[in-house]
C-alpha positions in Angstrom: 0.0 0.0 0.0 1.4 3.4 -0.9 1.8 6.2 1.5 -1.2 8.1 0.1 -3.4 5.1 1.1 -1.9 4.8 4.7 -5.3 6.0 6.2 -7.5 4.2 3.8 -10.4 1.8 4.4 -9.6 -1.8 3.4 -12.3 -3.2 1.1 -12.9 -7.0 1.3 -14.9 -9.4 -0.8 -15.6 -13.1 -0.5 -13.9 -15.5 -2.9 -13.6 -19.2 -2.6 -15.2 -19.1 0.8 -12.8 -16.6 2.4 -12.6 -12.9 2.9 -10.1 -11.4 0.5 -8.6 -7.9 0.4 -9.8 -6.4 -2.8 -8.5 -2.9 -2.5 -8.3 0.4 -0.6 -10.7 3.4 -0.5 -9.9 6.8 0.7 -12.3 9.8 1.0 -10.7 13.2 0.8 -13.3 16.0 1.1 -15.7 15.3 -1.8 -13.4 13.0 -3.7 -13.2 9.3 -3.4 -10.2 7.3 -4.5 -10.0 3.5 -5.0 -7.1 1.3 -5.8 -7.2 -2.5 -6.2 -4.7 -4.6 -4.2 -2.1 -6.1 -6.5 -2.6 -9.6 -5.0 -6.3 -9.3 -5.7 -5.7 -8.4 -9.3 -3.4 -11.4 -9.7 -6.2 -13.8 -8.7 -8.0 -15.6 -11.6 -11.3 -15.2 -9.8 -11.0 -11.4 -9.2 -14.0 -9.4 -10.4 -14.9 -5.7 -10.6 -16.1 -4.3 -7.3 -18.1 -1.7 -9.2 -18.1 -2.6 -12.9 -19.2 0.8 -14.1 -16.8 3.0 -12.1 -14.1 0.7 -10.7 -13.1 -1.8 -13.4 -10.3 -4.1 -12.7 -6.9 -2.6 -13.3 -3.8 -1.1 -11.8 -5.0 2.5 -12.2 -6.4 4.4 -9.3 -9.9 5.5 -9.8 -11.4 8.7 -8.4 -14.8 10.3 -8.4 -16.5 13.4 -7.1 -20.0 12.1 -7.9 -22.3 11.6 -4.9 -19.8 13.3 -2.6 -17.0 11.0 -3.6 -18.7 7.7 -3.0 -18.5 5.1 -5.7 -21.8 3.2 -6.1 -20.4 0.0 -4.5 -19.0 2.0 -1.6 -22.3 4.0 -1.2 -24.3 0.8 -1.1 -22.5 -0.2 2.1 -23.5 3.0 3.9 -26.5 3.4 6.1 -29.4 5.1 4.4 -31.8 7.6 6.0 -33.5 4.9 8.1 -30.2 3.7 9.4 -29.3 7.2 10.6 -32.6 7.3 12.6 -32.2 3.9 14.1 
């Protein structure tokens, strides 16, 4: 993990019955940045975490849409009802 991802959130997925580190997400103001873990990319069963906005690859992806939350990341956040609970 590079220095710029030192305070990132680790993103995991399940492959082959185990939790696997897929990549790292960092939120800076209204910009979200995601990078896949190189070990994840080397797996033959790796898949796109967010096919539309975070396709597999070595490139870092960034977005300012929806306050910097990629769709796959946003889907894990509590919605309005979760904030009231």
